Wavefront OBJ file of the C-alpha trace (Angstrom):
o trace
v 128.027 16.881 64.628
v 130.262 17.770 67.594
v 128.849 16.163 70.723
v 131.626 15.939 73.330
v 130.264 18.801 75.461
v 126.691 17.557 75.107
v 127.723 13.966 75.865
v 128.929 14.893 79.352
v 125.814 17.035 79.923
v 123.577 14.141 78.858
v 125.472 11.738 81.131
v 124.863 14.131 84.030
v 121.148 14.393 83.185
v 120.855 10.600 83.163
v 122.739 10.287 86.463
v 120.597 12.945 88.194
v 117.297 11.528 86.944
v 118.360 7.954 87.812
v 119.190 9.058 91.345
v 115.817 10.783 91.771
v 113.946 7.803 90.281
v 115.162 5.628 93.190
v 115.089 2.419 91.151
v 111.813 3.086 89.326
v 111.689 2.938 85.540
v 111.622 6.384 83.919
v 109.395 6.736 80.854
v 109.808 10.433 80.039
v 112.208 13.270 80.864
v 111.539 16.916 80.047
v 114.386 19.419 80.029
v 114.654 23.127 79.258
v 117.601 24.518 77.345
v 118.077 28.236 76.903
v 118.958 29.437 73.423
v 121.749 31.638 74.803
v 123.957 28.869 76.183
v 126.370 26.711 74.211
v 124.240 23.541 74.347
v 122.949 22.057 71.094
v 119.547 20.394 71.719
v 119.908 18.008 68.747
v 123.203 16.754 70.177
v 121.575 16.128 73.588
v 118.813 14.188 71.817
v 121.436 12.231 69.853
v 123.359 11.287 73.026
v 120.316 10.440 75.145
v 119.656 6.909 73.828
v 123.221 5.617 74.183
v 123.613 7.275 77.613
v 120.486 5.577 78.962
v 121.519 2.009 78.019
v 121.373 -0.195 81.110
v 119.823 2.528 83.289
v 116.344 3.226 84.668
v 115.919 5.624 81.721
v 116.496 3.097 78.937
v 113.693 3.539 76.392
v 112.504 6.800 77.946
v 111.300 9.679 75.788
v 113.272 12.928 75.989
v 111.390 16.192 75.495
v 113.441 19.332 75.015
v 111.919 22.786 75.332
v 114.038 25.669 74.083
v 113.764 28.879 76.085
v 114.087 32.172 74.200
v 116.663 34.737 75.247
v 115.286 37.767 77.091
v 117.118 40.647 78.695
v 116.340 43.713 80.753
v 118.133 47.039 80.367
v 119.698 48.067 83.669
v 119.452 51.724 82.678
v 115.865 52.132 81.447
v 114.226 48.856 82.534
v 113.020 47.899 79.046
v 112.848 44.171 78.230
v 114.265 42.957 74.939
v 114.748 39.775 72.950
v 118.310 38.441 72.950
v 119.831 36.181 70.323
v 123.240 36.221 72.002
v 124.310 36.638 75.655
v 124.811 40.399 75.192
v 122.999 43.156 73.391
v 122.136 46.816 73.108
v 118.899 48.401 74.257
v 116.968 50.871 72.097
v 118.008 53.531 74.635
v 121.640 52.921 73.588
v 122.726 51.131 76.753
v 124.829 47.982 76.707
v 124.019 47.244 80.383
v 121.744 44.303 79.683
v 120.868 41.740 82.340
v 119.915 38.295 81.024
v 116.569 37.252 82.514
v 115.947 34.054 80.505
v 117.534 31.885 77.877
v 120.789 30.971 79.612
v 119.411 28.119 81.710
v 119.550 24.350 81.391
v 117.365 22.399 83.780
v 115.560 19.139 84.214
v 111.932 20.235 84.376
v 110.166 16.949 85.057
v 110.356 13.196 84.821
v 107.679 10.531 84.553
v 108.120 7.149 86.201
v 106.279 3.865 85.580
l 1 2 3 4 5 6 7 8 9 10 11 12 13 14 15 16 17 18 19 20 21 22 23 24 25 26 27 28 29 30 31 32 33 34 35 36 37 38 39 40 41 42 43 44 45 46 47 48 49 50 51 52 53 54 55 56 57 58 59 60 61 62 63 64 65 66 67 68 69 70 71 72 73 74 75 76 77 78 79 80 81 82 83 84 85 86 87 88 89 90 91 92 93 94 95 96 97 98 99 100 101 102 103 104 105 106 107 108 109 110 111 112
């Protein structure tokens, strides 16, 4: 499993949550990862434990919610499912605007 990219992302998640926790122990972190970006959720999960050692997040549970890819045709306005960052609408247009699935965000955290 290649995890270099995800390792730095996980380190950033831990740093951001630690900062927001202001010294309190974090018991759970929930993040959202869009299916259209280049982030592998299993790799984030794999890196989370080692990245939290010695931090306010050590022992915390990580919940990952994957967000489906959705797009909107700029020509006809139709919404469509995307499995990659680009696509073609049923009307034939390739002018697709991504409306979900490319995000990565920390949704919530629970502190003790």
